[in-house]
N, C-alpha and C positions, 0 to 999 in steps of 0.2 A: 198492299197499299198502306195499311196501317203502320207496317214496319218502316216503310219509306218515309212516312210523315215523321215518325219518331226520330229517324236518323237525321232528317233535315232540321228538325227542331234542336237536336243536340248540337248540330253543326253551327246553327245560328247562335245558340247560347254560348258555345265554346269560342267562337271567333268574333262575331259581330257585336255582341253586347259589350265585351271588354273594349273593342275598338271604339264603339260609340261613346263609352265612358271616357276613354282616353282623349278622344277628339273634343268632347265636352269640356273636360278639365283643361285641355290645352287652349281652348277658346276663351275660357274664363281667365286663364293666366295671361294670355295675350291682351285681352281687354283691360285687365288690371294694370299691366305694364304700360299700355298706352295712356291710361288715366294718370299714372304716376309721372310719365314723361311730360304730359301736358301741364301738370301741376308744377313741374320743375322748369318750366319755360315761361317767358313773358315777353310781350311786345310793348314797348313804351308808346303810350297814346297821347301824351302831352309833352310839350317841350320844356327844356331847361330844368330837369330834375338833378339836383346836386347829389353826387355820391361821395362818401366819406370813408375814412380808414376804419371806422368802427360803427357800431349801432347806436347812433345818437348825434345830436347837433354839436356836442362838445368836441367831437373828433374832427381832424383836419380834412379839408376838401381835397379830393383827388381827381375830380373831373365833373363833367356835366353830361347827362344823358340827352340824346336827341329823340324827337318823335320818330317812331318807326324802327328804332333799334331792337334787335332780337337779343334777349338775355337768357342765360341759364341761371337758375336759382340754386345756390349752393347751401345756404343755411338760413334759418329764421330765428330772430331773437327780439322779443318785446315789440312786435309790430314792424320791425325792420328786417330786411332781407339782404343777404350777401349775394351779389350777382357777378357773373362772368360775362364780359362783353365779347363782341365778335373778334376784337383784337387780342383777346385772352387776358386783358387786364381785369382786375376785380375791385369791388368796392361795395359799400353798404348804402341802401336807399330805403326810404319809408315805403312800406307796402301800400299805404293808403294813396300815395301819389302814383305808384306803379299801376294800381287798380283803377285810377281815375280816368274818365273818358272826356270830361269837359275841361278846357284850359283854366288855369288859375289866374285870376285878375291881377293879384299882387304876389307874384312868386318871390319867396325869400326864406329866411331862416324860420319865420313863423309858420311857413308851409310845412316844414319838417318837424315842428314841435308838437308835443302832446300837452294839451292844456286842460286842467281840471277846473270846471265851473261849479261853484257851490251856491245854489239858491238857498239862502238862509231860512231856517225853521221848516215847517211842514207838518202835515198830519195834526196830531193833538197839540203841537206847539205852534200856535198861531203867530207868535211874535208880537210886535207892537200893533196898536189899534189906531184907527183914524179918530177924529174928534167925535163923530157920531157913533163910534164903536161898531160900525157895520162893515168896515173894510180892514182886512188882515194883511199884515206885512208879508206873510208867507206866500200870498197869491201874487203880489207884485214882484217879489224877488224871483219867483219862477218865470213870470212873464219876461222880466228883464234878461235873465240868464239865457232863456230860449232865444231871445233876439240876438244876443251876443253870439251864441252858438251858431245861428244861421249865417251871420256875417263872416265869422271865422271859417266855417266850412265852405261856404259858397265862394267868397272873394279871396280868401287866403289859402285854402286847402288844408287848414289845420286839422289835426286829429283831436277831437274834443270829447272829453269824458264828463258827464254830468253826475254829481253826487245824488241827485234825484231828478226825475223827469215828470213825476206826478205828485199829487198832494199826499205824501206820506213822510213820516219822520225818519230822519237818519241821525242816530245818536252822535253827539259831539266827539266822543272817544274814537269813533270809526272814521270820521271825515278826513283827518290828516293822513290816516293810513292808506286811503284810496290813492292819494298822490304818490306815496312811497311804493305801494304794490304795483302800480301801473307804470312806474318809473317816469312820471310826468316831469316836464320841464318847468311848468309854471302852474300856480294855483291862485284863483281869484274867488273870493266869497262876496256875495251880493247881499246887502242889507239896507234897511231904511231906519233912520234914527227916531228917537222919541224923547221928548223933554218932560220933566216932572209936571209942568203945566202946559195946557194947550196954547199954541201960538207964542210960546216963550222963546223958541229957538228956530233957526233956519240955516240951511247950508249943506254942502257936500264935503266929505272928508275922506282922504285915503290913509288907511292905517297899515303899518307894518310892525313886526316885532323883532325879527332876527336881522339886524343890519348886516352881519357878516356873511350871510349866504346870498346876498343880492336883493333881498326883499326891500330894503330902503331905496335902492336905485330903481327897482321896479315900480314902487309907489310914486317916486318922483317923476318917472317917465310918463306914467299914466296921468298924473296930476298936471304935468306940463301941457299935454295935448287938450286937457279939459279947460284950461284957463281962459282962452280968448273969448268964448261966447256962451258961457253957462248962464242959464236964466236965473239960477239961484246963487247965493254966495259960495265961493270956493274957499273953504276954510283951510285948504292946504294939506300937508302931509304931517301925520302925527304918529307917535308910538302908541300902540294899543295892545294890551295884554288879553287878547281873545284866544280861546282855546285852539280854534282851527288854524290860526297863524302862528301861535306860540309853539305848538307841537308839530309844526310842519317841517320837513327836511328839505323842501324845495323852495325857491323864491316864492313868497306868498304875501298877498295883500287882502285886506278886507275893505270894501268900499261901502261907505254909508252915503247913499245917493239922495239924501234929503230927509226932512223930518215929516213923518207920516201924520203927526198930530199938529202940524202947522198948516193952516188953510192955504197959504200961499204955496208952500212946497208940495202939498198933496195935489193941488191942481195940476202940477207938472208931473208928479209921480204917476198919476193915473192916465196921463196922456201918451198916446202913441208917439207923438213928435219927440217928446223928451226921452222916452225909452229908446227910440231910434238914434237919437243924438249920442246917448251913452254907448249904445251898441256899435256905433261907428267909431267913436273915439277910443274905447278900450283896446281894440285890436291895433290901432295906430300906436298906442303907448307900449303894447307888448312887443311890436315889431321894433320900435325904437330902442327898447331895453335890450333885446337880443342882438341888435346891430352894435350897440355900445359894448355889450359884454364880449362879443366876438373880437372887437378891436382891442380890448384890454387884455385878451388872452393871447394875442399874437406875439 
């Protein structure tokens, strides 16, 4: 009996253990293959996604994806994916739109864009102060940028990158590099101005530095949509030698959205209504700029 048990054990070890290991490894391989196949496929869940010849909004349009289309993903590059459609044609589309499940209210080139929002100051750098010295510029720039981010993402489907999302400092030398590293299409820095004396100045100003890379046109387009009903003086578009726009390689503007040490301006700066007004208008200006730029490139 003992001999029989030994023989059976040897048989199990010789045949069944290797077989079990093989089956286990095969199961893992099949599961891994299925996961890879799923990752390489996508079903379009929102309508009217433009596809282009390359990974970016500067490339020519080659078609429009419809809701329910099944795609094979071929390549990925900086947030864009190259896809093959059911008719075997190929093109590039933004991954954030392919992954989106809710329709975009204002579908357009801004939906395909990557936009960097820079809430000025932060952390140990408080920025300018209110008249009573109790309110810091850094807090209101973050509030405003977050409101703009919400509108861009929810209504336009834009891919938004924040230079900061909390109260911490981001050194000036690093800020322009974020737009370059992320291959952003646009850059907007939010600030609030301050005059040497309290209540000495008032108003909103859009600054640009590099006219040749589209920054001037971007500032003008944002300023144009601000004009009709701003509660504070619109001081227009000016050249400003600020580090974050001077050293930026993409179209970049810096918006001074009122004087924090002006009692009149600060009453608006701290109000949700004014912040929502800016948050509504900035995306409109960005969309107008991109539409204008696309026409000039045709």
